[in-house]
C-alpha positions in Angstrom: 18.2 -12.9 174.0 17.8 -10.4 171.1 19.5 -7.0 171.3 17.2 -4.1 172.1 16.1 -1.8 169.3 17.9 1.5 169.5 15.3 4.3 169.4 15.8 7.8 168.1 13.1 10.3 169.4 12.2 13.2 167.1 10.6 15.9 169.2 11.1 16.3 173.0 7.4 16.5 173.8 4.6 14.1 172.9 7.1 11.3 171.9 8.3 11.0 175.4 5.7 8.3 176.1 8.6 6.1 174.9 10.2 6.6 178.3 7.4 4.5 180.0 7.7 2.0 177.1 11.5 1.7 177.6 10.9 1.1 181.3 8.3 -1.6 180.5 10.5 -3.3 177.9 14.1 -2.7 178.9 15.3 -5.8 177.0 13.6 -4.6 173.8 14.1 -0.8 173.7 17.0 1.5 174.3 16.5 5.3 174.1 19.6 6.0 172.0 19.1 9.5 171.0 16.9 12.6 170.8 16.5 15.6 168.4 14.5 18.7 168.9 14.4 22.1 167.1 15.1 23.6 170.5 18.5 22.2 171.6 18.1 23.3 175.3 14.8 21.3 175.5 16.5 18.2 174.0 19.4 18.5 176.5 17.1 18.9 179.5 15.0 15.9 178.4 18.0 13.7 177.7 19.4 14.3 181.2 16.1 13.7 182.8 15.3 10.4 181.1 18.8 9.0 180.5 18.7 9.3 176.7 22.2 8.5 175.4 22.8 11.1 172.7 21.5 14.5 171.5 21.6 14.9 167.8 22.1 18.4 166.3 19.7 17.6 163.4 17.3 15.0 162.1 19.6 14.2 159.3 22.4 13.4 161.8 20.0 11.0 163.5 19.0 9.3 160.3 22.7 9.0 159.2 23.5 7.1 162.4 23.6 3.4 161.5 23.1 2.5 165.1 19.5 3.9 165.2 16.9 1.2 164.3 13.6 2.9 165.0 12.5 6.6 164.7 9.7 7.8 166.9 8.1 11.0 165.5 6.4 13.4 167.9 6.5 16.7 165.9 3.7 19.0 164.6 1.1 17.2 162.6 1.9 18.5 159.2 5.6 17.3 159.6 4.8 13.6 160.3 4.6 12.3 156.7 7.7 14.1 155.3 9.8 13.0 158.4 8.4 9.4 158.3 9.2 9.2 154.6 12.8 10.4 155.3 13.2 7.7 157.9 11.9 4.9 155.7 14.1 6.1 152.9 17.1 5.9 155.4 16.2 2.3 156.2 14.7 3.0 159.7 11.5 1.5 161.2 9.0 4.2 162.1 6.4 4.9 164.8 4.7 8.2 163.9 2.2 10.1 166.0 -1.2 10.4 164.4 -2.0 11.6 161.7 0.1 9.6 159.2 -0.1 12.3 156.6 -1.8 15.5 155.3 -1.9 14.4 151.6 -3.0 11.3 149.7 0.3 11.2 147.8 2.1 11.0 151.1 0.0 8.0 152.2 0.8 6.3 148.9 4.5 6.9 149.4 4.5 5.5 153.0 2.8 2.3 151.8 5.3 2.0 148.9 8.3 2.4 151.2 7.1 0.1 153.9 6.0 -2.7 151.6 8.9 -2.6 149.2 11.7 -2.1 151.7 10.6 -4.7 154.3 10.4 -2.0 157.0 7.9 -1.6 159.7 5.8 1.6 159.9 3.2 2.2 162.6 0.8 5.1 163.1 0.3 5.7 166.8 -3.3 5.6 168.0 -3.2 4.4 171.5 -7.1 4.5 171.7 -7.3 1.2 169.9 -5.7 -0.3 173.0 -8.1 1.1 175.5 -9.5 -1.9 177.4 -13.2 -1.0 177.2 -12.9 -0.5 173.4 -11.0 -3.7 173.0 -14.0 -5.3 174.8 -16.5 -3.6 172.5 -14.5 -4.8 169.5 -14.5 -8.4 170.8 -18.2 -8.2 171.5 -18.8 -7.1 167.9 -16.8 -10.0 166.6 -18.8 -12.3 168.9 -22.0 -11.0 167.3 -23.5 -9.1 170.3 -24.3 -6.1 168.1 -25.3 -8.2 165.0 -24.8 -6.4 161.7 -23.6 -2.9 162.5 -25.4 -0.5 160.1 -24.7 2.9 161.8 -21.8 4.2 163.8 -20.7 7.5 165.3 -17.6 9.0 166.8 -16.6 12.5 168.1 -13.4 14.2 169.2 -14.4 17.4 171.2 -11.4 19.1 172.7 -11.3 22.9 173.3 -7.5 23.3 174.0 -7.7 27.1 174.6 -10.5 26.7 177.1 -8.2 24.2 179.0 -5.5 26.8 179.1 -2.9 25.2 176.8 0.0 27.5 176.3 -0.4 29.8 173.3 3.3 30.5 172.9 6.6 28.7 173.3 8.3 29.7 176.6 11.8 29.5 175.1 11.2 31.8 172.2 7.8 33.6 172.7 6.7 32.3 169.3 3.1 31.2 168.7 2.7 27.5 169.6 2.2 25.5 166.5 -1.2 24.3 167.5 -2.5 27.9 167.3 -0.3 29.4 164.6 -2.8 30.5 161.9 -0.3 29.8 159.2 -0.8 26.1 159.8 -2.4 25.2 163.1 -3.5 21.8 164.3 -6.7 21.1 162.4 -9.8 19.2 163.5 -10.1 16.2 161.1 -6.3 15.8 160.9 -5.4 16.8 164.5 -7.3 15.0 167.2 -9.9 13.8 164.7 -8.0 10.8 163.3 -8.4 9.1 166.7 -12.1 9.1 166.0 -11.8 8.1 162.3 -9.3 5.3 162.9 -10.8 3.9 166.1 -14.4 3.9 164.7 -13.4 2.1 161.5 -11.5 -0.5 163.5 -14.5 -0.9 165.9 -17.0 -1.5 163.1 -14.7 -3.8 161.1 -15.2 -1.6 158.0 -12.2 -2.0 155.7 -12.8 1.1 153.6 -15.1 4.1 153.7 -15.8 5.0 150.0 -17.4 8.5 150.1 -17.7 11.4 152.5 -19.8 14.6 152.7 -18.7 17.1 155.3 -19.6 20.5 156.7 -17.8 23.0 158.9 -18.3 26.2 160.7 -17.0 28.3 163.7 -13.5 29.7 163.0 -10.7 28.1 165.0 -7.7 30.3 164.6 -8.4 33.2 162.3 -7.3 33.9 159.6 -6.7 30.2 159.0 -9.5 29.1 156.6 -10.3 25.7 158.0 -13.2 25.7 160.5 -12.9 24.6 164.2 -16.2 22.7 164.2 -16.7 20.0 161.6 -19.0 17.0 160.9 -18.5 14.3 158.3 -21.0 11.7 157.0 -19.3 8.6 155.5 -20.5 5.7 153.4 -18.7 2.4 153.9 -18.0 -0.3 151.3 -20.3 -2.6 153.3 -23.2 0.0 153.3 -22.4 1.2 156.8 -23.3 4.8 157.5 -20.9 6.6 159.9 -20.7 10.1 161.4 -17.5 11.7 162.7 -17.6 15.1 164.4 -14.6 17.1 165.6 -14.6 20.4 167.5 -11.9 22.6 169.0 -14.4 25.3 169.8 -17.2 23.7 171.8 -17.4 25.1 175.3 -17.4 21.7 177.1 -14.8 19.4 178.8 -12.8 17.0 176.6 -14.8 14.1 175.1 -13.9 11.2 172.8 -17.0 9.1 172.2 -18.0 6.1 170.0 -21.4 4.6 169.3 -22.2 1.3 167.4 -25.7 0.4 166.4 -26.6 -3.0 165.0 -29.6 -5.2 164.5 -28.9 -7.2 167.7 -27.4 -4.6 170.0 -25.9 -1.2 170.8 -22.6 0.0 172.3 -22.2 3.6 173.4 -19.6 5.5 175.3 -20.6 8.0 178.0 -19.9 11.6 177.0 -19.4 12.6 180.7 -17.7 9.5 182.2 -15.0 7.3 180.9 -17.2 4.3 180.6 -19.1 2.1 178.1 -22.7 1.1 178.0 -24.3 -1.7 176.0 -27.5 -3.5 175.2 -27.9 -6.7 173.3 -30.9 -9.0 172.4 -28.5 -11.9 172.5 -28.7 -11.9 176.3 -32.2 -13.1 177.4 -34.4 -10.7 179.3 -32.0 -7.7 179.0 -34.3 -4.6 178.9 -32.0 -1.6 179.4 -28.5 -0.2 178.7 -26.0 -1.6 181.2 -22.5 -0.5 182.2 -19.6 -2.3 180.5 -17.5 -3.4 183.5 -14.1 -3.1 181.8 -11.4 -0.5 182.7 -11.2 2.6 180.5 -7.5 3.0 179.4 -5.4 0.9 181.9 -5.2 -2.8 182.0 -5.0 -4.4 185.5 -1.4 -4.7 186.7 0.0 -1.8 184.6 0.9 1.8 185.6 -1.6 4.5 184.5 -0.1 7.5 182.7 -1.9 10.1 180.6 -3.4 7.5 178.3 -3.4 4.7 180.9 -1.3 1.7 179.8 -2.5 1.9 176.2 0.7 3.2 174.8 2.7 0.4 176.4 0.5 -2.2 174.6 0.6 -0.2 171.3 4.4 -0.3 171.4 4.4 -4.0 172.4 2.6 -4.6 169.1 5.3 -2.7 167.3 8.1 -4.6 169.0 6.5 -7.9 168.1 5.9 -6.8 164.5 9.6 -6.0 164.0 10.7 -9.2 165.7 8.3 -11.4 163.8 8.6 -9.6 160.4 4.8 -8.9 160.2 3.0 -5.6 159.7 2.1 -3.5 162.8 -1.5 -3.3 163.7 -1.8 0.2 162.2 0.7 -0.2 159.3 1.0 2.3 156.5 -1.9 0.8 154.4 -4.2 0.5 157.5 -3.3 4.1 158.4 -4.1 5.3 154.9 -7.6 3.7 155.2 -8.3 5.9 158.2 -6.5 9.1 157.2 -7.6 9.4 153.6 -11.3 9.9 154.7 -10.2 12.8 156.9 -8.3 14.4 154.0 -11.2 14.0 151.7 -13.6 15.4 154.4 -11.7 18.7 154.2 -12.0 18.6 150.4 -15.8 18.1 150.8 -16.0 21.2 153.1 -14.2 23.3 150.5 -16.1 22.1 147.5 -19.6 21.6 149.0 -19.8 18.2 147.3 -19.4 14.6 148.3 -15.9 13.3 147.7 -14.9 9.7 146.7 -12.3 8.3 149.0 -9.3 6.5 147.5 -9.2 2.8 148.3 -6.2 1.3 150.0 
């Protein structure tokens, strides 16, 4: 039996989904250490979840030869610099979405992963939602025919939901709402829409984007809180991605696929899929897709169902087998570069060519 990978967790918050993954794969994962900018939080989490060591700094974690895999769960704009540090230190990486804020960072991630023989994975548990896995399989089986139009939306008003605006330990503004560099739309929750939609359609690259934005999110930050992007695919596919942190509505992540033989849509009110296809004789209306939303049968349901467990299973297999992870650095770049370019389009008022990866 192979030894478990020794995991270092950076950020004592979002990355703690690794506790459920450790419990699911005790022979493959050991939570060897944790580091957080707030030492008291790291200590509390380590005791609660039986994490072996608390590191005083990220550099101390990277300098520990016993750590094999770094899991990054820090503010969005820190993901790429910290992932690059980890790859340069010879560690495998699982980074929360988004992979990067800049095109040059995406290029560096690809270079480090592919030249050093390391495994990088961008986390997007949505790809492992069962009902979307079913929609992807149905696309591959031809039930939608040729997909010519697709849509996705990430609509999530965090302030309306009562998310904390400040850090309880310090009283500082929570990073998501700090106008100096808050969580943005296209590069915050939006990458779930970009990456999952591109995967669902089978589009390798979007080649051009034109985007608009309005409705301030956290003044005086210049980026808007309500944005829409129109994208052209290399195949000719037309796609729309909308993201909003200011809509007065409950959370919604939706996907629509339109082809010459069928349609797949997700409900904007229920966690369910609907479909229609001319490949089934006598079908005359949209029907529910009888597949679970985020939890596969036989698995424990957490915040994102069992999807994170299956996402990490892919990462474990990638490291064991020496193959790229499902959302490796190059695959991540194909989804994140369009989001970066969409912001450029909003700023310039012009369509922007998307770098090809």
